[in-house]
C-alpha positions in Angstrom: -0.1 -1.7 12.1 3.6 -1.7 11.5 5.1 -1.3 8.0 5.6 -5.0 7.5 1.9 -5.7 8.4 0.8 -2.9 6.0 3.0 -4.5 3.2 1.6 -8.0 3.7 -2.0 -6.6 3.7 -1.5 -4.8 0.5 0.2 -7.8 -1.2 -2.7 -10.0 -0.1 -5.3 -7.5 -1.3 -3.7 -7.6 -4.7 -4.2 -11.3 -4.8 -0.6 -12.3 -4.5 0.5 -15.4 -2.6 3.7 -16.5 -0.9 5.7 -19.1 -2.8 9.1 -20.3 -1.5 9.8 -16.9 0.3 8.7 -14.8 -2.7 5.4 -13.4 -3.9 3.6 -14.6 -7.0 0.5 -13.4 -8.9 -2.4 -15.7 -9.8 -0.5 -16.9 -12.9 2.5 -18.0 -10.8 4.7 -15.2 -12.0 7.0 -13.5 -9.4 6.1 -9.9 -8.5 8.0 -7.0 -7.0 7.2 -6.9 -3.4 9.6 -4.0 -2.6 7.0 -1.7 -1.2 9.6 0.8 0.0 9.9 1.8 -3.7 7.9 4.7 -4.9 7.7 3.0 -8.4 6.2 -0.2 -6.9 3.7 1.8 -4.7 2.7 3.7 -7.9 1.8 0.3 -9.6 -0.5 -0.4 -6.7 -2.1 3.1 -6.9 -2.8 2.3 -10.5 -5.1 -0.6 -9.4 -7.4 1.8 -7.5 -10.8 2.8 -8.9 -11.5 6.5 -9.4 -13.4 6.7 -6.1 -10.7 4.8 -4.3 -8.0 7.1 -5.7 -10.0 10.2 -4.5 -10.2 8.7 -1.0 -6.4 7.7 -1.3 -5.5 11.3 -1.8 -7.6 12.3 1.3 -5.9 9.7 3.4 -2.5 10.7 2.1 -3.1 14.2 3.3 -4.0 13.0 6.8 -1.0 10.6 6.9 1.3 13.5 5.8 -0.2 16.1 8.1 2.5 17.9 10.1 5.3 16.0 8.4 5.5 16.9 4.8 3.4 17.7 1.7 1.5 14.8 0.0 3.5 15.7 -3.1 6.7 14.7 -1.4 5.2 11.7 0.5 7.5 8.8 1.1 6.8 5.3 -0.1 5.8 4.3 3.5 3.4 7.2 3.8 1.8 6.2 0.5 1.7 2.6 1.6 -0.1 3.6 4.8 -2.6 5.8 3.0 -3.2 2.9 0.6 -3.9 0.4 3.3 -6.2 2.9 5.1 -8.1 3.6 1.8 -8.8 -0.1 1.3 -10.0 -0.5 4.8 -7.2 -2.9 5.6 -5.6 -0.8 8.4 -5.8 -2.2 11.9 -5.1 0.1 14.8 -2.6 -1.1 17.4 -4.3 -3.2 20.1 -7.2 -4.2 17.8 
């Protein structure tokens, strides 16, 4: 999956819907869809259960392997780990 596909998968997982080119929650309020921001990714991480968060940390280590430490993971690396944790990741060619 490319980064844009990962972003769409996570926004849909959170229950957000497209509305006039923006994303809204179930109440119709606009939401921050800038998933290149560490702050926004942290908000999504906060939605994980304890078990999902443990798996997320494991996936983040794999995503960062050979590149950098999970402590200094980029928003994109955290996004990929999140999508993988939630079982939303599709391999290329799938």
